[in-house]
C-alpha positions, -999 to 999 in steps of 0.1 A, spaced: 119 -17 -43 138 -28 -73 166 -55 -65 199 -65 -82 192 -70 -120 163 -45 -123 138 -67 -109 109 -66 -82 97 -86 -54 64 -86 -76 77 -101 -104 89 -135 -89 49 -145 -85 57 -158 -47 33 -179 -32 20 -163 4 46 -182 24 76 -173 2 62 -137 -3 59 -132 37 94 -146 41 116 -125 17 93 -93 31 104 -102 67 138 -107 56 142 -75 33 121 -53 58 153 -63 83 177 -58 59 168 -26 49 164 -18 89 197 -25 93 214 -3 67 193 24 81 198 19 115 236 19 126 232 33 159 206 37 192 185 59 188 184 72 227 225 70 233 242 72 201 262 37 207 271 11 188 244 -22 183 245 -55 185 220 -77 163 207 -106 183 177 -127 180 181 -138 140 188 -97 138 150 -88 147 164 -69 175 190 -42 178 208 -41 214 227 -10 221 260 -22 236 261 12 259 226 18 274 212 -14 268 180 -6 252 168 -32 225 154 -16 194 126 -33 168 124 -30 133 97 -4 124 59 -10 107 45 21 95 8 14 90 -11 25 59 -44 23 44 -54 12 8 -88 16 -8 -106 4 -36 -135 33 -37 -163 24 -59 -194 44 -69 -233 39 -70 -228 19 -101 -197 1 -92 -169 18 -110 -138 15 -93 -115 52 -90 -80 47 -101 -53 78 -101 -19 83 -114 9 99 -97 35 122 -113 60 103 -101 50 70 -117 57 56 -150 36 64 -179 -2 55 -176 5 37 -143 -28 37 -117 -35 21 -84 -66 28 -59 -63 49 -31 -37 46 -10 -21 72 25 -2 67 57 -18 66 88 -8 95 113 -1 98 145 -29 90 168 -51 87 142 -76 51 136 -72 33 105 -108 38 99 -103 82 104 -72 78 81 -96 62 56 -119 88 52 -90 116 56 -67 100 25 -98 95 6 -112 130 11 -77 147 8 -65 130 -23 -100 126 -45 -127 150 -24 -144 117 -17 -167 113 8 -169 76 20 -204 65 29 -197 23 41 -163 3 39 -152 -29 49 -121 -43 57 -101 -70 34 -73 -80 46 -37 -68 53 -2 -69 34 35 -60 44 54 -40 25 90 -40 32 104 -13 11 85 14 29 83 -5 58 47 -5 55 16 -23 65 -11 -22 43 -44 -23 54 -69 -32 27 -103 -16 24 -134 -15 -2 -158 15 0 -185 31 -12 -187 69 -26 -218 89 -44 -196 119 -46 -182 128 -80 -144 134 -71 -116 158 -81 -75 146 -75 -59 170 -50 -31 177 -84 -3 173 -56 1 135 -46 -23 125 -73 -17 139 -111 -50 123 -124 -78 100 -113 -112 86 -130 -141 61 -123 -137 35 -143 -161 5 -149 -151 -32 -157 -151 -30 -193 -132 3 -193 -101 -10 -172 -102 -43 -197 -99 -22 -227 -72 2 -210 -52 -27 -202 -56 -43 -236 -44 -12 -255 -16 -1 -231 -40 29 -221 -36 16 -183 -8 1 -162 -23 -18 -135 0 -24 -101 18 -55 -105 11 -90 -95 18 -101 -56 7 -63 -43 -27 -63 -24 -36 -31 -49 -39 -59 -75 -53 -86 -56 -81 -59 -49 -80 -46 -85 -82 -82 -93 -113 -94 -74 -131 -62 -84 -128 -69 -121 -141 -106 -115 -168 -94 -94 -156 -112 -64 -152 -81 -42 -173 -82 -14 -194 -48 -13 -185 -24 15 -221 -25 29 -231 -51 50 
């Protein structure tokens, strides 16, 4: 998700309208770079309607940018601690909330239960939908949730290297000492974690 000079989209601290505009442009640009021929017949594509539609010059089929839905969830325990995890491919001490793609034929809610169980051995008891955010680099639409679990949790050691429950004071201390590196500004993960740290994150329970 880096651009020329090594910066990321998150480094620019864009407002919502700017972020949506940049995200749309990047998503379409990446789509153009990776979709050069018609998936149906192999013919050459001609981009129309501002680049948001690719029309095949041979069979006439129109194609559109692909978007892959994914869930991202802040899982809280009975003490309102947040589960944060680290992937082995990430930079040292980088952590985030749990996330995963929605599989074919699967609802967002089923993906929420499955991903949390697979990655952290946690059982969801209640959840609430928070909002969504497009993420152009992996052509994803992130569906944000907050959930409650009374399970202890254990990472799968496949996708996640380690994970732990953190209180707000734990996170404050970890950020101050450099022991925890939270998601960058602009991401839905950062917004959800920030709301939890300030006590403004809605409770999972109705």
